[in-house]
N, C-alpha and C positions, 0 to 999 in steps of 0.2 A: 305161672298160671295167669298173670295179668290182673291181679287184684290190687287195689290201692286203699287199704284199710285206714292208714293214718290220715290221708287227705279227706276221705269220706267222713271221718269223725269230726273234722274241723269245719267243713263247709256245709251249712244248712241245706243248700240246694242239692248237693251230692247225697246228703243223708236222706232227704225226701225221695230222690230218685232211686237210691239203693233200697230203701224201705218199700217203695212201690214195686220194684222188681222182685224183692223177696216175697211180698204178698202174692204176686201173680204166679211165681214159681211154686209156692206152697199150694195155691188153688189148683194149678195144673196137676201137680203131683197127686193131691188127694182126689181130684176128679177122675184121674186115671188109675186109682187104687195102687199107687206106687209108694214105696218107702223112700226115705232119703238115700238109703243104700242102693236101691234100684236106680235112682236117678244118677247117683255118683258113678255107678258102673257104666251107665250109658255115656257119661261124659268123660270117663277115664280119670275120675277124681276119687278122693276118699270121702266118706260120709261127713266128717266134721267140716269139710269145705262147703258142702251143700248146706249144712246147718247154718254156717256163718253167712252164706249168701241169702238164705231164707230170712235170717234175722236182720238183714239190712246192715250188717256190720262191715261189709266190704263194698267197694265200688268197682264193678267189672269194667274192663276196657272193651273196645270194639271187637277184638279177637275172641274174647270170652262170650260176648253177645252172639257172635256168629256161630260159635261152637254150640251154644244153647239152641239156636235156631236149627242148625244142621242135625244135631243128635237127637233132639226132642221133636223135630218135625213141626216147629212153630215159627211164626213170624214175630219178631220182636219189634214193637212199634213204640217209638219215642215221640211224645207229643209235648212241645214246649208249652208251658203255662206260666202265669205270673210268678209263682213261687218256685219254679224249677221245671223239672221234666217229669211227666207222668209216663210210666212204662206199662204196656199191656203185652200180653202174649196171645196171639190169634192163631187159629188153625192154619197150618202151612198149606200151600198149594199142592194138590195131589197130581 
């Protein structure tokens, strides 16, 4: 699946980026009235995987970010900041 949970737990910058992505994914899901199970089905995952991602417990790789973008129709934007990377999800191009 492309998650690196162990490394994310040790590196504060990865923890912040993972938490940022998790918050954005949860915001996307609730704004679109989707359950974690709905999102999991769109991604071809199981619900606990989505829950771990939303909780910021795992650090996804680029392939996973690309899958999120493709299957959810969003643009994943990574913005470098002093303390790490801020992640945002923007509407994809139609």
